[in-house]
C-alpha positions in Angstrom: 0.0 0.0 0.0 1.1 3.5 -0.7 1.1 6.2 2.0 0.6 9.8 1.0 1.3 12.9 3.0 -0.7 15.8 1.6 0.2 19.3 2.7 -2.3 22.0 1.9 -1.0 25.5 2.5 -4.1 27.6 2.4 -5.5 29.9 5.0 -8.9 28.3 5.9 -11.9 28.1 8.4 -13.4 26.0 11.4 -14.1 22.8 13.3 -12.4 20.9 16.1 -11.5 17.2 15.5 -7.9 16.4 14.7 -8.9 13.2 12.8 -11.9 12.4 10.5 -12.8 9.4 8.4 -13.9 9.9 4.7 -17.2 8.1 4.8 -17.0 7.2 1.1 -13.6 5.5 1.1 -12.8 4.9 4.8 -9.5 6.9 4.5 -8.4 8.6 7.7 -7.8 12.3 7.4 -5.5 13.8 10.0 -5.1 17.5 10.7 -2.3 17.0 13.2 1.5 16.9 12.8 1.8 15.5 16.3 3.2 12.0 16.9 5.2 10.0 14.4 3.5 10.9 11.1 6.6 10.1 9.0 8.2 6.8 8.2 11.4 5.9 10.1 13.6 6.8 7.2 12.2 10.3 7.1 13.2 10.8 10.8 16.9 10.4 10.0 19.1 13.5 10.3 19.6 13.6 6.5 15.9 14.1 5.8 14.7 15.4 9.2 11.0 15.7 8.2 8.8 18.1 10.2 5.2 19.1 9.8 3.3 22.0 11.2 -0.4 21.7 11.9 -3.1 24.2 10.9 -5.0 26.0 13.6 -8.3 24.2 14.5 -10.2 27.2 13.0 -8.8 26.2 9.6 -9.9 22.5 9.6 -13.4 22.7 8.0 -12.4 24.3 4.7 -9.4 22.1 4.3 -11.6 19.1 4.9 -14.1 20.3 2.2 -11.2 20.8 -0.3 -9.8 17.3 0.3 -13.2 15.6 0.2 -13.9 17.4 -3.1 -10.6 16.2 -4.5 -11.2 12.6 -3.4 -14.6 12.7 -5.2 -12.7 12.8 -8.5 -11.4 9.2 -8.0 -13.1 5.9 -7.9 -13.3 4.4 -4.4 -11.3 1.3 -5.3 -8.4 3.5 -6.5 -8.4 5.5 -3.2 -8.6 2.3 -1.1 -5.8 0.7 -3.0 -3.5 3.7 -2.6 -4.3 5.6 0.5 -4.6 4.7 4.2 -4.3 8.1 5.7 -4.0 11.7 4.5 -2.3 14.4 6.5 -3.4 18.0 5.9 -0.7 20.2 7.2 0.1 23.9 7.1 3.7 23.3 6.3 6.0 20.4 5.5 9.8 20.7 5.9 12.5 18.2 5.0 16.2 17.9 4.1 17.1 21.1 6.0 
């Protein structure tokens, strides 16, 4: 299975849960950069991946944008390629 980290860098609007489930595909949507969101190899000094979360007030619009994008793909394609999507304000690596 493929993992995807999606970083959306828009200024957006409001709701409070850090994790949602896309009802259509079952894909988990996370709005938090907390915990270990990167694979082990991305945590090495060479890559040193870091994510920054949006403020909670920005979750709702970013969720609508992602769900609209997911609607463009057949559910079997989504299920075969995504387990979890991270929506982040910023994503940094290799520096």
